[in-house]
N, C-alpha and C positions, 0 to 999 in steps of 0.2 A: 570734306574739310580741308583735303588739300585743294580742290577745287575755290573753295572760298579763299583761300591764301594766296594761292595763285592769282587770282582775279584781283584782290587787294594790292600785291605787291606791284601787278603790271599796271594798275590805275596809279600806282603812288600813296594808295592811303595808308594811314597809320592802323594798325592791325591791335584793337582792342578786346577787351571781353573775354569770351568763348574762344574767340580763336586766338587770342593771344595766350591764354590759358592753354590750349592745345599745341600751340608751335613750342613754348618753352617748354611745357613737359615731356613732348618728343623728342625733342634735342637734348634735353638731360637724361631723359631716358636712353636715348640711343648713348649717348659718351659715355655714360656708365657701363652699358654692357658691351660696347667696344674695349673698355677696360678690364673684362672679367665679371662683373656682376650680370646674376641669372636674371631673366625678365620680370618674377615676381618681387626680386627685393629691389630694382630700378626702378618698377612702375610706384612701387610704395615710397623709394627715395626721394622719388621726382615730386612724387604730390606734396609729401612732408616738405619737401626744398622750398616750394612756392606756396605753401600753405593754403592751399584751396582744395575746396570739395572736389573728389571726383566726377560729383555731376555736372561741374562748371567746367569739364575740358569737351565738351561737345554743345554745338550752338543749339538753338530751339528748333530752329530750321532743320537742320541735320536729324533731331530727333523726330519732327515731322516727317521728314520725307523716308525715314527707315523705319517705321512703325514696329516690324518685325525685331528689330535687334534691340529695341528699348522698350524697358519694362516701365511701369506705371510709377515707379520710386523717380526716372528720369524726369517723366512729365509732371509729378508734383515739385520737384525741384523748381522748375520753370512756371510753374502754374498754369502747364497746360492740360487741357482736357484729358481724362484717363480714357482707356480701354475698359471694357466690362471685362 
């Protein structure tokens, strides 16, 4: 995810979709944790703040490139082929 963001920023491209969701979520989560909120609370608050699905934080390419990290719920969200 960070590489996707770095590449977009380096190319002067607008960050949208899952990449923007991830960036905004992580920035908000880090800010809240820096102010003393625990990870779980900050994570939930960041999702609520932007009103997005947790599944929308990772681009489908990231899910496909890291099959061991994401279960079929993630694949179903993005209409990707599921694993047996």
